[in-house]
C-alpha positions as CSV (number, residue, x, y, z in Angstrom):
1,D,50.7,-20.8,15.3
2,A,47.4,-19.6,13.8
3,E,44.7,-22.0,12.7
4,V,44.5,-22.5,9.0
5,L,41.4,-23.5,7.0
6,W,42.0,-24.8,3.4
7,L,39.4,-24.7,0.7
8,I,40.3,-26.9,-2.3
9,V,38.1,-26.6,-5.4
10,G,38.3,-28.7,-8.5
11,A,36.6,-28.5,-11.8
12,P,36.9,-30.1,-15.2
13,E,39.4,-28.4,-17.5
14,E,37.6,-29.4,-20.8
15,T,36.9,-26.4,-22.8
16,E,33.6,-27.8,-24.1
17,L,32.2,-27.5,-20.6
18,L,32.8,-23.7,-20.6
19,A,29.8,-21.4,-21.1
20,G,29.5,-20.3,-24.7
21,S,31.4,-23.3,-26.1
22,K,30.7,-24.2,-29.7
23,T,31.1,-27.9,-29.2
24,K,28.7,-30.2,-27.3
25,P,30.3,-31.8,-24.2
26,D,30.8,-35.6,-24.0
27,M,28.7,-36.2,-20.9
28,S,29.7,-39.9,-20.9
29,L,33.0,-38.8,-19.4
30,I,31.1,-37.4,-16.4
31,Y,28.0,-39.7,-16.3
32,P,29.0,-43.3,-17.2
33,V,25.2,-44.1,-17.4
34,D,22.2,-41.9,-18.1
35,P,21.7,-39.6,-15.1
36,K,18.0,-40.0,-15.5
37,Q,18.2,-43.8,-15.4
38,L,15.9,-45.3,-12.7
39,P,17.3,-47.9,-10.3
40,K,16.5,-51.6,-11.1
41,E,13.8,-51.6,-8.3
42,L,11.8,-49.1,-10.4
43,V,11.8,-51.0,-13.7
44,G,8.5,-50.5,-15.5
45,V,7.6,-47.3,-13.5
46,E,6.7,-44.3,-15.6
47,W,9.0,-41.4,-14.6
48,P,8.3,-38.6,-14.2
49,P,4.7,-39.4,-13.3
50,K,2.0,-37.7,-15.3
51,S,-0.5,-35.9,-13.2
């Protein structure tokens, strides 16, 4: 009755996500909206800020 620890890992199977792939991945499958999109509270804010 030994204690067992499971590690379950998942990753996309799409070949276009593999390193060295000739085709560009369709990121809309992973990010339904632009990942750099600011929340509605920050509408009109310049991002990233220029220093």
